[in-house]
Structure formats: C-alpha cells, structure tokens
Rosetta silent file (secondary structure, phi, psi, omega in degrees, C-alpha in Angstrom):
SEQUENCE: MKATIWHNPACGTSRKTLAILEETPGVEVTVVEYLKAPPSAEKLAQLYSDAGITPQQGLRLRGTDAEERGLPTADDATVLAAMAAEPKLIERPLVETERGARLCRPQEKVHEIL
SCORE:     score description
SCORE:     0.000 S_00000001
   1 L     0.000  137.136  175.122    0.020   -0.004    0.016 S_00000001
   2 E   -96.345  142.676  178.824    1.188    3.485   -0.811 S_00000001
   3 E  -136.411  139.928  174.924    0.798    6.294    1.719 S_00000001
   4 E  -119.559  128.931  176.069    1.584    9.996    1.352 S_00000001
   5 E  -116.804  126.604  172.522    2.069   12.098    4.476 S_00000001
   6 E   -87.944  108.696 -161.643    2.097   15.887    4.388 S_00000001
   7 E  -120.344  144.493  169.741    4.623   16.243    7.155 S_00000001
   8 L  -123.561  112.065 -176.488    6.264   18.854    9.344 S_00000001
   9 L   -63.681  -15.479  177.313    9.385   17.386   10.984 S_00000001
  10 L   -82.601   -6.724 -175.404    9.130   19.937   13.801 S_00000001
  11 L  -100.683  123.991 -178.549    5.736   18.576   14.889 S_00000001
  12 H   -60.382  -44.830 -179.169    5.665   15.705   17.387 S_00000001
  13 H   -62.150  -40.008  179.229    2.285   14.394   16.178 S_00000001
  14 H   -66.285  -42.103  177.566    3.538   14.390   12.570 S_00000001
  15 H   -62.439  -41.637  179.688    6.718   12.537   13.606 S_00000001
  16 H   -65.089  -40.448 -179.515    4.666    9.933   15.517 S_00000001
  17 H   -66.686  -42.445  176.734    2.343    9.432   12.552 S_00000001
  18 H   -59.724  -41.559  178.611    5.314    8.999   10.215 S_00000001
  19 H   -60.454  -41.403  178.867    6.777    6.416   12.586 S_00000001
  20 H   -61.060  -48.010 -178.700    3.488    4.455   12.511 S_00000001
  21 H   -58.816  -45.392 -178.221    3.536    4.494    8.708 S_00000001
  22 H   -68.926  -30.554 -179.299    7.209    3.406    8.540 S_00000001
  23 H   -85.182   -8.488 -179.157    6.656    0.594   11.076 S_00000001
  24 L   -85.548  120.026 -179.727    3.604   -0.824    9.268 S_00000001
  25 L   -61.152  139.409  174.498    4.623   -3.766    7.076 S_00000001
  26 L    83.176    3.464  178.510    3.778   -3.320    3.390 S_00000001
  27 L  -100.652  126.006  176.674    3.378    0.482    3.501 S_00000001
  28 E  -101.767  111.096 -171.064    5.454    2.462    1.034 S_00000001
  29 E   -98.074  134.259  168.527    5.632    6.006    2.376 S_00000001
  30 E  -110.571  125.654 -178.553    6.098    9.219    0.465 S_00000001
  31 E  -104.432  123.941  174.603    6.952   12.164    2.692 S_00000001
  32 E  -116.371  113.940  175.964    6.057   15.661    1.533 S_00000001
  33 E   -77.921   95.949 -168.851    7.351   18.447    3.711 S_00000001
  34 L   -66.235  -16.955  176.997    4.365   20.694    3.034 S_00000001
  35 L   -75.936  -24.172  179.842    6.044   23.863    4.346 S_00000001
  36 L   -96.428  -30.184 -177.974    8.620   23.476    1.559 S_00000001
  37 L  -135.339   76.243 -175.238    6.277   21.989   -1.104 S_00000001
  38 L   -67.659  143.222  177.093    2.771   23.091   -0.315 S_00000001
  39 L   -69.267  156.608  176.830   -0.208   21.254   -1.834 S_00000001
  40 L   -75.463  165.831  176.909   -2.426   23.236   -4.206 S_00000001
  41 H   -59.277  -35.645  179.078   -5.829   24.482   -3.155 S_00000001
  42 H   -67.169  -41.065  178.978   -7.305   21.761   -5.392 S_00000001
  43 H   -68.359  -40.337  176.024   -5.292   19.015   -3.723 S_00000001
  44 H   -59.490  -46.079 -178.860   -6.274   20.284   -0.254 S_00000001
  45 H   -58.679  -43.195  179.463   -9.962   20.339   -1.284 S_00000001
  46 H   -65.715  -43.485 -179.841   -9.656   16.697   -2.478 S_00000001
  47 H   -61.099  -46.957 -179.899   -7.850   15.635    0.710 S_00000001
  48 H   -64.182  -41.747  177.105  -10.431   17.231    3.010 S_00000001
  49 H   -59.436  -45.975 -179.362  -13.258   15.785    0.933 S_00000001
  50 H   -64.476  -33.453 -178.632  -11.699   12.314    1.131 S_00000001
  51 H   -81.636  -11.710 -178.449  -11.228   12.780    4.913 S_00000001
  52 L    76.178   24.297  179.962  -14.819   13.862    5.373 S_00000001
  53 L  -125.443  165.486  177.398  -13.912   17.208    6.865 S_00000001
  54 L   -90.424  159.532  174.770  -14.207   20.838    5.822 S_00000001
  55 L   -57.789  -33.634  179.197  -11.283   23.018    4.944 S_00000001
  56 H   -62.690  -34.239  179.639  -12.093   25.010    8.125 S_00000001
  57 H   -73.069  -20.970  177.973  -11.636   21.796   10.174 S_00000001
  58 H   -94.612    6.317 -179.009   -8.204   21.383    8.503 S_00000001
  59 E   -85.213  131.050  177.190   -7.114   24.904    9.458 S_00000001
  60 L   -84.503  121.430 -177.127   -4.301   25.286   11.912 S_00000001
  61 L   -98.332  -38.967 -177.021   -5.241   27.885   14.486 S_00000001
  62 L   -67.520  127.577  176.597   -2.435   27.480   17.017 S_00000001
  63 L    74.438   16.867  176.629    0.629   29.619   16.166 S_00000001
  64 L  -130.715  174.422  174.682   -1.086   31.293   13.226 S_00000001
  65 L  -103.524   27.401 -177.488   -3.128   34.412   12.540 S_00000001
  66 L   -57.897  -43.620  179.879   -6.013   32.423   11.111 S_00000001
  67 L   -68.070  -42.533  178.935   -8.546   33.651   13.662 S_00000001
  68 L   -60.440  -30.164  179.386   -7.517   37.281   13.281 S_00000001
  69 L   -85.675   -2.688  179.323   -8.040   36.922    9.536 S_00000001
  70 L    77.330   15.023 -175.386  -11.508   35.461    9.988 S_00000001
  71 H   -67.444  -34.749 -179.781  -10.568   32.173    8.301 S_00000001
  72 H   -58.099  -21.764 -179.653  -12.455   29.835   10.616 S_00000001
  73 H  -114.199    9.432 -177.544  -15.722   31.338    9.348 S_00000001
  74 L   -82.547  166.046  178.184  -14.599   32.105    5.776 S_00000001
  75 L   -71.836  161.964 -175.294  -15.897   30.188    2.755 S_00000001
  76 H   -55.600  -45.463 -177.578  -14.026   27.065    1.561 S_00000001
  77 H   -60.894  -37.689 -179.758  -12.351   28.815   -1.405 S_00000001
  78 H   -69.399  -42.265 -178.642  -10.903   31.555    0.771 S_00000001
  79 H   -66.865  -48.348  178.993   -9.593   29.079    3.333 S_00000001
  80 H   -61.222  -39.937  178.597   -8.049   26.818    0.663 S_00000001
  81 H   -65.452  -37.800 -178.976   -6.394   29.744   -1.132 S_00000001
  82 H   -67.112  -40.740 -179.035   -4.966   31.021    2.164 S_00000001
  83 H   -67.754  -40.245  176.376   -3.562   27.530    3.014 S_00000001
  84 H   -63.078  -38.905  179.765   -2.034   27.115   -0.451 S_00000001
  85 H   -75.569  -35.030 -178.717   -0.414   30.553   -0.181 S_00000001
  86 L  -131.627   86.714 -173.748    0.693   30.092    3.466 S_00000001
  87 H   -62.675  -12.216  172.987    1.102   26.438    4.260 S_00000001
  88 H   -62.812  -15.537  177.708    1.647   27.089    7.950 S_00000001
  89 H   -78.971   -9.126 -177.742   -2.177   27.415    8.029 S_00000001
  90 E   -85.888  122.719  172.491   -2.501   23.692    7.227 S_00000001
  91 L   -69.371  143.383 -173.329   -3.076   21.465   10.246 S_00000001
  92 L  -129.013  162.515   -5.859   -0.849   18.464   10.164 S_00000001
  93 L   -91.679  144.154  169.518   -0.298   15.672    9.485 S_00000001
  94 E   -97.244  136.081  177.771   -2.489   14.759    6.543 S_00000001
  95 E  -127.236  139.058  178.462   -2.150   11.231    5.290 S_00000001
  96 E  -126.755  132.476  169.655   -3.581    9.783    2.064 S_00000001
  97 E  -133.498 -176.524  178.324   -3.767    6.153    1.065 S_00000001
  98 L   -68.340  -12.281  178.999   -5.943    4.206   -1.387 S_00000001
  99 L   -95.847    2.741  176.676   -8.434    3.834    1.517 S_00000001
 100 E   131.353 -162.654  179.811   -8.905    7.581    1.952 S_00000001
 101 E  -135.173  150.447  177.000   -7.372   10.493    3.755 S_00000001
 102 E  -141.844  148.812  164.768   -7.188   11.542    7.376 S_00000001
 103 E   -92.211  111.898 -168.220   -6.024   14.503    9.396 S_00000001
 104 L   -88.484   67.553  175.065   -4.122   12.389   11.915 S_00000001
 105 L  -126.723  102.245    3.471   -4.747   14.232   15.147 S_00000001
 106 L   -77.479  169.769 -175.115   -4.310   12.118   17.206 S_00000001
 107 H   -57.471  -25.834 -178.502   -1.809   10.030   15.302 S_00000001
 108 H   -64.250  -19.582  178.177   -3.761    6.825   15.827 S_00000001
 109 H   -59.015  -21.524 -178.521   -6.267    8.020   13.277 S_00000001
 110 H   -62.006  -27.439 -179.487   -3.870    6.907   10.589 S_00000001
 111 H   -61.759  -24.925  179.933   -4.883    3.275   11.360 S_00000001
 112 H   -62.808  -25.365 -173.847   -8.370    4.056    9.868 S_00000001
 113 H  -117.829   14.332  176.350   -6.854    4.186    6.372 S_00000001
 114 L  -101.977    0.000    0.000   -4.175    1.443    6.604 S_00000001
C-alpha cells in the first residue's frame, strides 16, 4: 500500500504518525514536507473531501493568525487559497492512502486508512 504524508518534521504528532507508517509492514511512504512543497488548493480540497472534513476543520489555529483573519468562518475557497499561499495554516499531518485520507490528530487516526 502506498501512503503519502504531508509532514512537518518539527511537529511531534507528525513525527509519531510518520513512525506508524514506517513501522507498518507493506506500507510504502512518500513524505512531503508541506512547508517546503505546499499542496495546491485543489489538492487540499480533495484531501479534506476524502477525509470527510471541511477546509475550516483542517485549518491550523495554534501559532497562526487564522482567527484574526476570520478564516475559521470564511468560505471554503478563501480558506483553501490561504492555505495554499501560506502552508503554515495547514493542520498536520495529513495522510492519504488508497483507503482515503485523514487528518491524523491524534496520530492513531492513521490506522483508519491502513
């Protein structure tokens, strides 16, 4: 099974999720450091749709100015455009496999798509 993780190596939850992926037999992991290579607004929309969450639910509030900018109540297109332009607004880690996508907070959520 192939798995892609949108990863921030400075984040403990992201590191723990990556470790689960790497320790799971048969999983081929692709790591994307999303702060260096941000996903497009279209890719984010697809990931959130596959995860069954809204872009607003995938918005990182801690350590960002998302609330001051009104992003938690903004429309999807505005949130997705802001995330694509400023990837620090993306809550992490996002993981995608052939079984779907998950925002892996807590990291155990990754098991739902393995």
